[in-house]
C-alpha positions as a Python dict, from the first residue, in 0.01 Angstrom:
ca = {
    (1, 'M'): (0, 0, 0),
    (2, 'R'): (157, -171, 347),
    (3, 'N'): (563, -238, 355),
    (4, 'R'): (838, -328, 639),
    (5, 'I'): (987, -72, 601),
    (6, 'A'): (1010, -14, 1058),
    (7, 'E'): (1031, -396, 1055),
    (8, 'L'): (1327, -418, 873),
    (9, 'R'): (1463, -125, 1006),
    (10, 'R'): (1485, -189, 1375),
    (11, 'E'): (1591, -549, 1310),
    (12, 'R'): (1959, -469, 1169),
    (13, 'R'): (1951, -137, 1454),
    (14, 'I'): (1877, 204, 1175),
    (15, 'T'): (1754, 485, 1293),
    (16, 'Q'): (1493, 705, 1078),
    (17, 'E'): (1744, 927, 1021),
    (18, 'E'): (2015, 706, 880),
    (19, 'L'): (1776, 555, 650),
    (20, 'G'): (1668, 899, 502),
    (21, 'A'): (2005, 975, 480),
    (22, 'A'): (2107, 702, 270),
    (23, 'V'): (1777, 690, 36),
    (24, 'G'): (1820, 1070, 55),
    (25, 'V'): (1494, 1125, 191),
    (26, 'T'): (1435, 1280, 532),
    (27, 'R'): (1369, 1218, 867),
    (28, 'Q'): (1008, 1286, 841),
    (29, 'T'): (920, 1089, 529),
    (30, 'I'): (1125, 787, 629),
    (31, 'I'): (836, 857, 945),
    (32, 'S'): (569, 889, 678),
    (33, 'L'): (620, 633, 450),
    (34, 'E'): (611, 378, 799),
    (35, 'N'): (276, 485, 904),
    (36, 'G'): (147, 427, 581),
    (37, 'R'): (69, 773, 519),
    (38, 'Y'): (300, 824, 228),
    (39, 'N'): (327, 567, -89),
    (40, 'A'): (654, 639, -257),
    (41, 'S'): (737, 652, -588),
    (42, 'L'): (952, 436, -789),
    (43, 'L'): (1262, 533, -736),
    (44, 'L'): (1240, 610, -376),
    (45, 'A'): (1111, 247, -329),
    (46, 'H'): (1399, 109, -500),
    (47, 'K'): (1615, 282, -383),
    (48, 'I'): (1445, 170, 4),
    (49, 'A'): (1445, -202, -123),
    (50, 'R'): (1784, -165, -263),
    (51, 'Y'): (1925, -82, 70),
    (52, 'F'): (1744, -388, 263),
    (53, 'D'): (1855, -588, -10),
    (54, 'L'): (1521, -711, -122),
    (55, 'T'): (1335, -676, -452),
    (56, 'I'): (1046, -401, -410),
    (57, 'E'): (823, -708, -359),
    (58, 'E'): (936, -799, -66),
    (59, 'L'): (1011, -445, 79),
    (60, 'F'): (604, -330, 0),
    (61, 'L'): (270, -514, 6),
    (62, 'F'): (-8, -440, -247),
    (63, 'E'): (-323, -588, -218),
    (64, 'E'): (-508, -664, -538),
    (65, 'D'): (-837, -518, -401),
    (66, 'E'): (-607, -109, -377),
    (67, 'T'): (-719, 139, -585),
}
């Protein structure tokens, strides 16, 4: 699953640490999300989407063939 976290964070000039603090996770978790090494829980996905004023679907890009 891809996401737009890094893109949106850079556009808004927010550091990984600032985003992590805002949604209650570490900078390392944000790094892992941005690099695709970790998939967010539904709760975390919701928090990040709300932070950017987007829907989960606008933030996380699901592909039909993912299992």
